[in-house]
N, C-alpha and C positions, 0 to 999 in steps of 0.2 A: 265204222271201222276207226279204231284209235290210231294215233300216230305211230305207236310202237308196233301194232300188228301190221300196219302198212309197211313199216320199215322191214319187219321180218319177212313179209311176203316178197319184197323186192330182193331179199338176200337168198331166197330159196331157189335152188337149181331145179329146173323142170326139164325132164328128159322123157322121150318116148322111145320104146325099144321094140324091135322085131328081129327075128332070126330068119335068114334066107340061106339055105344050104350050109349050115354051120358057120355062117358069117353073121355076127351081131351088128345090126344097123341101129345106131343111136342118133336120134334127132334132138338137138338142143332146141327147146321150145321158148326159151327166154330171148328177148330182143337184145339184151346186153350180157356179154360174157366178160365179167370184170373181176376185180379183186374180191368183191363181196361174195362171189360165187365160185372162184377158181379152186379153192381148197375142197369144198364140197363136191364139185365136179370131179376132181382128181380122185377123191375117196370113193365116189360111186363107181367110177370106171375101174379103179384098181380092185374093187370088190368083185366086179364082173370077171376080171382076169384071175383073181384068186379062185373064183367059182368055175374056172375052166375055159373062159372065152379066150381065144387065141387070134382070131381074125375079126378085126373091128373096122367098121366104117362109121365115121362121125360126120353128121350133116350139120352144117351151119346155115341152112336155108332160112331160118327165122331170125338169125342174129344180125343185128345192124351195127353193133359196136363190139370190138374185142380189144382188150388191153394186154400189156406185156405179162401180167401175172397169169393170164389164161394161156398165153404161149408157153410159159414155164410149166404149167400143168400138163400141156400136151407133150412137152419134152419128157417130163417125168413118166408119163404113161408109156411113151415109146421106149424109154430106158427099161421099164419093167417088162415090156413085151418082147424085146429083141432076144434076151437070153432064153426065152421060152419058144423061140422060132415063130413068134407071132408076127402079125402084120397089121399095120394101121394105115387106113386111107382116109384122108380128109376131103370132104366134098361140099358142093353147093355154097361156096363162099361168095359174098358180094365183092365187087372190085376193090373197095376200100380195105377189106380184110385181107384179100389176096395180096394187095400191095404191101402189107406188113411182113409177109413172108420173104419177099425178095431182098430188101436191104439187109435183113438179118441172116440171109442165106439159108433160112429154114426151108425154102423151096427145094433145096438140094438134099435135105434130110428126110422130109416128109413126102409121101406120095399124095399129090393134090390132083383131084379130078373134078370135072364140072357137074357130074350127076351121080346118083346112086347106081344107075344102070352101068355107066362106064367104070365106076369103082368096082363093081362086082366082077368085071373082066380081069382084075388084078389078082384074083385068087385062084 
């Protein structure tokens, strides 16, 4: 693998998706959710919203690191969902990532749940 293809691989957003009772569950497969992936992540999720998704659960179970650009992408996604009467629940975050939401008061804006199962109860 060349250095360029290795770099491109690191910048690719990897998501898995499944639908449970009209709720789109998206699992971020990357270990890092950072600037190199935030724009692509936002575009992929906004495409799902354009295609009709209104109820979303985003799981961070594989994510070890999240930066402020990714928080910005989440805010943009929520801003697009709210006028459509959509709902976003964020789940399965490690303690370090969860701690990013509190000082920024984003824990008051987003619905944060410990598991996909508990997230499903919000719909």
